[in-house]
GUPATOR-308987 format. One record per residue (C-alpha): x, y, z. Coordinates in steps of 0.5 Angstrom, whole numbers, plus 500, padded with zeros to 3 digits. Example, Ala and Ser with C-alpha at 12.3 -4.5 7.8 and 13.67 -1.06 7.14 Angstrom:
525491516;527498514;
This chain:
610483440;612478445;614471442;613464444;607461449;604465453;602459458;606456463;602450463;601447471;607451473;603456480;603463481;608466486;601469488;600463491;605463497;606467502;603475502;604480506;596482505;589479504;588475497;581476498;581484500;586485494;581482489;576486492;579492493;581490485;574490483;571495486;574501481;570497476;576497471;578489469;576487462;574495460;575497452;581502451;581508453;586514451;589516458;591510460;595508452;598515453;601513460;603506457;607510450;610515456;613510461;616506454;618513450;621516457;626508458;627508450;624501450;618497445;614496451;610499456;604497460;599498465;597491467;592489474;594483477;586480477;584472479;589467475;591472469;594478469;590484464;592490461;589495460;593499456;599495452;604498447;609492444;605486448;600485443;595482447;590483453;592479458;597473460;596467466;599468472;604462472;609467467;607473470;613478471;608483474;606478479;612478483;613486483;607486488;611482493;616488492;615494497;617499491;619500485;622492481;628493476;631487473;637488469;638481466;632476466;636471465;641472470;635472475;634466478;626468479;625469471;630464468;626459466;620463465;617461458;617469455;624470458;627463454;623464448;628467442;628474443;625474449;624479455;630481458;629488461;623489466;623496471;615496475;612502479;606499483;599502483;598501490;590502493;589508499;589501504;596499502;594494497;597493492;592491484;598492479;604496476;606500470;612497467;616497462;620491458;626490453;629484449;635487452;639487458;640493462;645492466;646499468;639499471;635506470;636513472;633517477;630520472;627515469;625512476;621518478;618518472;615510473;612512479;609519477;606515472;603510477;601515481;597518476;594512474;591510481;588517481;584515475;583509478;580512484;576518480;573512476;571508483;569516486;564517480;562510479;559510487;556516486;552514480;550507484;548513490;544517485;541510481;539508489;536515490;532515484;531508486;529511493;524516491;521512486;519507491;517512496;512516490;510508490;509508497;505514498;501513492;499506495;496509501;494516497;498520501;502527499;509529500;509536503;515541507;514548510;520552511;519556517;524562516;521563508;514562511;514557504;510551504;512545498;507540497;508535491;501534487;497530491;499535497;497541493;491538490;489535497;491542500;487545494;493549491;493546484;499552480;505552483;509547487;509551494;505557496;506562503;503558509;499565510;496563503;495555505;491558511;486563508;484554504;483552512;476552514;474558519;472553524;480549525;483555522;486558529;487550532;491548526;495556526;496554533;499547532;504550526;506555532;507551537;512546532;516552530;517554537;520548539;515547544;514539545;517534539;517537535;511532532;505535529;499531528;493535526;485534523;483540520;477541515;479544508;475548502;480546496;478553492;472555496;468549493;465543498;469541505;474536505;477533512;486532512;489529517;497531516;502529520;510532520;516532524;521539524;528538522;534541525;540540521;547543523;547549518;542548515;534551515;530548520;524544516;518541517;517535513;511531513;504528510;497529509;492525507;484525505;480523512;473525509;471518507;473515515;470522518;463520514;464512516;464516524;459520524;455514520;457510526;455515531;448515528;447508527;449508536;445512537;439509533;441502535;440506541;433508540;431501537;434497543;429501548;424500543;424493542;425492549;418495550;415492544;417485548;414489555;407489551;408482548;409479554;403483558;398482553;399475551;399473559;391478559;388475553;391468555;386462558;392459561;400460563;401454558;397458552;401465554;408462554;406459547;404465544;409470547;414464544;411465538;411472537;418473540;421469534;417474529;420479532;427475532;426474524;424481523;432483527;434479522;432482516;435489518;441487522;443485514;443491512;446495519;438496521;437501515;432497511;428490510;426488503;417487505;416481500;422477505;418479511;411477508;415471504;419469512;410469516;408465511;414460511;413459518;404458518;403455512;404450508;407451501;401449497;398455494;393457499;396463501;398468495;401474495;403479490;405487490;412491488;417491492;420496496;424497503;421498510;424501515;426499522;420501525;415500520;419493519;418490526;410493526;408490519;411483521;408483528;401484525;402479519;404474524;398476528;394476521;397469520;395466528;388468527;387464521;390458523;386457529;379460527;380463520;381460513;387456515;383452521;380448515;383445508;379448503;381456506;385461502;388467504;391473499;395478501;396484496;399491497;399497492;403503492;398509488;398517488;394520494;391527495;398531497;401530491;405524494;405516494;400512497;401505500;396499501;396492504;390488504;388482508;382477505;381471507;376466503;374459505;374458512;369457517;364462518;366468521;364470528;365477531;369477537;366479544;372482546;379485542;385481543;393482543;392480536;386486534;390491538;396490534;393491527;388495529;390502531;397500535;400501528;399508527;404510532;409506527;406506520;403512520;396510519;392504522;388497520;382497520;379489520;372487517;369481520;365479514;362472515;365470508;372472510;376477515;379482511;384487514;386493510;392498512;393505509;399510510;403514505;409511502;414516506;412513512;414506511;420506506;427506507;428507499;424504493;427498489;421495484;422489480;
C-alpha cells in the first residue's frame, strides 16, 4: 500500500500547462465510456494483476485521468481508488507519445519532490502504457510501480506486454461504449415507439404495412379492428379486399395497384367503405407512402382512420343546406304574402307599413328559435310565450296550458304567424282591447282514429267587447283558417261567438312535431 500523504497541498497538475490536445474534448471522450466511479470488475482486475506479475512488481494499476483526480478502475498494491492529480505520475505519462518508463524517480526532476516519492518506502520505479481513444486522445494508463529503482529499465517483452494490456483495456472500453450507445438507442427507440403509439391513439389512427412482394397486409390492433380482421397480425390483400364494400372495391384496388406499379409519387390517399365482419358499413381513410430502401423489399407504410362520423356530418350538412334553401324559398314566399295581403287589407299606407313590420318581427322571432336548433325544431311553449310577451302585459289576463313539444320548422313558422294575428285582433277589437278581457290558449295531445296521436289547440277570448262578425275576411282570418292546412296538416276554424272569439286547430301530432319532450 502507498504510505505517506496522498495530497499535494496547493500544487498544480502538470495538465494545467500546455498540452497537445483539447482538454474539454479529452474529458468528454472519457465520460463517453461511462467507466468512472463504477464498481470493480474481474476483467480489469486481471489486467492489473497480469501487469504486476509480468514486471515482478508489487503494484499494478488500470487508471483514468479525470478532471482533478486520478481514478483507479483496477489496482494491485495501491490500497486506494483515487489520488489527486497534483501527485500523479501517470498525469505526466499523458504528455508522452509512447510508453513512459521512469527507472529512478528520485533522480527525475519531475518527481523528486513528489510526496509519494519522498515518503518512507516511496515510489522509485514507474512504467505506463497509454490508454488512447480512436480519436487519439489519452485518457489514462496501464502501469506498474515499485519501491525499488530499476536502473536497467524494462525488457522488450515487458514493454510489449504493457502495450498489449493497454490495447485490451481500450478494446473493453470501446465495447462498453458501443453497448451503452446501443442500449441508449434501444431506449430511445422504445420511447419513440411509445410516443408514436400514444400519438396514434390520441388521433385514433391505426398503423399498417403492406409488402407488395408477399401480398400481405400487417396491422396493429386498432388497424385490424377498423379493417374488420380481429385474429392475428396480418392478412392477405385479397382477404382484406373482401372486407371492402363492393361499391368501393374496384377503386380501392386500382389505387393500390397504381402505387405498386410506381405510377405517381408513391403516395396513397383513399377513402372507402368496409363491412367489418360482414356487419354494417364503416367509412375509412387510408394514407400511406411507398418506401424503397436499398437491399430491402418495397413496403407501403401508412395509417387508417375511421371517418364514419365525418361522412355522416357531411351528409347532414348537405341535408341542412338543401333544407335551408327550401326554407329560404318558403320564407320569401311568406314575406311576399305578408306584404301583398297587408297592402290589400290595410286602409292606409301607414297602416300597411305597421302591419308588415309587426308580422315580419313575428316571423323573425320564429326564425331565431329555429336557428338555435339548426332549423330542426322549435319548442311550442317558446313560440307561444314569445307572442304573449310582445302583445300582452304580465297581468294574468292571458293563460296558457298544455304539454310541451318540439314543432318542426314549417309548423313553428305557421303557428307563430297565426297566433300573432289572433293577438293583433284581440288587442284591436277583442279581449285585450279593454281592461277586463281574458284569453285562454290551451292545447292537448290525444289519440286519433287511425291509431296515431292528434293535436288540438284552442284560443278562447272572454270578457271583451261584444263580438261582431267581420263583413269580409282579412289577412289574419285567412291565415288562421284554411291557409294553415298546407303547413300544419289541418285547418283552423274561427267562431265569432258574442261572448268572445274562439279559434280551434285540429291536426295530427306527426304533421307538426319534430320530437316530443314531456314535462
